[in-house]
TORNU-712462 format. One record per atom (N, C-alpha, C): residue in one letter; atom name; y, x, z. Coordinates in steps of 0.2 Angstrom, whole numbers. Example, Ala and Ser with C-alpha at 12.3 -4.5 7.8 and 13.67 -1.06 7.14 Angstrom:
BEGIN
+------+------+-------+-------+-------+
: type : atom :    yy :    xx :    zz :
+------+------+-------+-------+-------+
:    a :    N :   -28 :    66 :    39 :
:    a :   CA :   -22 :    62 :    39 :
:    a :    C :   -16 :    66 :    39 :
:    s :    N :   -11 :    64 :    35 :
:    s :   CA :    -5 :    68 :    36 :
:    s :    C :     0 :    64 :    39 :
+------+------+-------+-------+-------+
# end
This chain:
BEGIN
+------+------+-------+-------+-------+
: type : atom :    yy :    xx :    zz :
+------+------+-------+-------+-------+
:    x :    N :    -6 :     4 :     0 :
:    x :   CA :     0 :     0 :     0 :
:    x :    C :     6 :     4 :     0 :
:    x :    N :     6 :     9 :     5 :
:    x :   CA :    12 :    14 :     5 :
:    x :    C :    13 :    18 :    -1 :
:    x :    N :     8 :    20 :    -4 :
:    x :   CA :     8 :    24 :   -10 :
:    x :    C :    11 :    20 :   -16 :
:    x :    N :     8 :    14 :   -17 :
:    x :   CA :    10 :     9 :   -22 :
:    x :    C :    17 :     7 :   -21 :
:    x :    N :    19 :     6 :   -15 :
:    x :   CA :    26 :     4 :   -14 :
:    x :    C :    31 :    10 :   -16 :
:    x :    N :    29 :    16 :   -14 :
:    x :   CA :    33 :    22 :   -16 :
:    x :    C :    33 :    23 :   -24 :
:    x :    N :    28 :    22 :   -27 :
:    x :   CA :    28 :    22 :   -34 :
:    x :    C :    32 :    17 :   -37 :
:    x :    N :    32 :    11 :   -35 :
:    x :   CA :    36 :     6 :   -38 :
:    x :    C :    43 :     7 :   -37 :
:    x :    N :    45 :    10 :   -31 :
:    x :   CA :    52 :    11 :   -29 :
:    x :    C :    54 :    17 :   -34 :
:    x :    N :    50 :    22 :   -34 :
:    x :   CA :    52 :    28 :   -39 :
:    x :    C :    53 :    25 :   -46 :
:    x :    N :    49 :    21 :   -48 :
:    x :   CA :    49 :    18 :   -55 :
:    x :    C :    56 :    14 :   -56 :
:    x :    N :    57 :    10 :   -51 :
:    x :   CA :    63 :     7 :   -51 :
:    x :    C :    70 :    11 :   -51 :
:    x :    N :    70 :    16 :   -47 :
:    x :   CA :    75 :    21 :   -47 :
:    x :    C :    76 :    25 :   -54 :
:    x :    N :    70 :    27 :   -57 :
:    x :   CA :    70 :    30 :   -63 :
:    x :    C :    73 :    25 :   -68 :
:    x :    N :    70 :    19 :   -68 :
:    x :   CA :    72 :    14 :   -73 :
:    x :    C :    80 :    12 :   -72 :
:    x :    N :    82 :    12 :   -66 :
:    x :   CA :    89 :    11 :   -65 :
:    x :    C :    93 :    16 :   -68 :
:    x :    N :    91 :    22 :   -67 :
:    x :   CA :    95 :    28 :   -70 :
:    x :    C :    95 :    28 :   -77 :
:    x :    N :    90 :    26 :   -81 :
:    x :   CA :    90 :    25 :   -88 :
:    x :    C :    93 :    19 :   -91 :
:    x :    N :    94 :    14 :   -86 :
:    x :   CA :    97 :     8 :   -88 :
:    x :    C :    93 :     4 :   -93 :
:    x :    N :    87 :     3 :   -92 :
:    x :   CA :    83 :    -2 :   -96 :
:    x :    C :    83 :    -9 :   -93 :
:    x :    N :    87 :   -13 :   -97 :
:    x :   CA :    90 :   -19 :   -93 :
:    x :    C :    85 :   -24 :   -91 :
:    x :    N :    81 :   -27 :   -96 :
:    x :   CA :    76 :   -32 :   -94 :
:    x :    C :    71 :   -30 :   -89 :
:    x :    N :    68 :   -24 :   -90 :
:    x :   CA :    63 :   -22 :   -85 :
:    x :    C :    66 :   -21 :   -78 :
:    x :    N :    72 :   -18 :   -78 :
:    x :   CA :    75 :   -16 :   -72 :
:    x :    C :    77 :   -23 :   -68 :
:    x :    N :    79 :   -28 :   -72 :
:    x :   CA :    81 :   -34 :   -69 :
:    x :    C :    75 :   -37 :   -66 :
:    x :    N :    69 :   -37 :   -69 :
:    x :   CA :    63 :   -40 :   -67 :
:    x :    C :    60 :   -36 :   -61 :
:    x :    N :    60 :   -29 :   -61 :
:    x :   CA :    58 :   -25 :   -56 :
:    x :    C :    63 :   -26 :   -50 :
:    x :    N :    69 :   -26 :   -51 :
:    x :   CA :    74 :   -27 :   -45 :
:    x :    C :    72 :   -34 :   -41 :
:    x :    N :    71 :   -39 :   -45 :
:    x :   CA :    69 :   -45 :   -42 :
:    x :    C :    63 :   -45 :   -38 :
:    x :    N :    57 :   -42 :   -41 :
:    x :   CA :    51 :   -41 :   -37 :
:    x :    C :    52 :   -37 :   -31 :
:    x :    N :    55 :   -31 :   -32 :
:    x :   CA :    56 :   -26 :   -26 :
:    x :    C :    60 :   -29 :   -21 :
:    x :    N :    65 :   -33 :   -23 :
:    x :   CA :    70 :   -36 :   -17 :
:    x :    C :    65 :   -41 :   -14 :
:    x :    N :    61 :   -45 :   -17 :
:    x :   CA :    57 :   -50 :   -14 :
:    x :    C :    52 :   -46 :    -9 :
:    x :    N :    49 :   -41 :   -11 :
:    x :   CA :    45 :   -37 :    -7 :
:    x :    C :    48 :   -34 :    -1 :
:    x :    N :    54 :   -30 :    -2 :
:    x :   CA :    57 :   -27 :     3 :
:    x :    C :    61 :   -31 :     8 :
:    x :    N :    63 :   -37 :     6 :
:    x :   CA :    66 :   -42 :    10 :
:    x :    C :    62 :   -46 :    14 :
:    x :    N :    55 :   -46 :    13 :
:    x :   CA :    51 :   -50 :    17 :
:    x :    C :    50 :   -47 :    24 :
:    x :    N :    51 :   -51 :    29 :
:    x :   CA :    50 :   -48 :    36 :
:    x :    C :    43 :   -45 :    37 :
:    x :    N :    42 :   -40 :    40 :
:    x :   CA :    36 :   -36 :    41 :
:    x :    C :    33 :   -39 :    48 :
+------+------+-------+-------+-------+
# end
């Protein structure tokens, strides 16, 4: 879980840096839902 989360976050940061719009918007939505869930 931790490794998968780290990879997803790394991909999100890399994607944001290169500004690939649709994929980033989708990833941002998914990651926000993931990280904003109370643990």
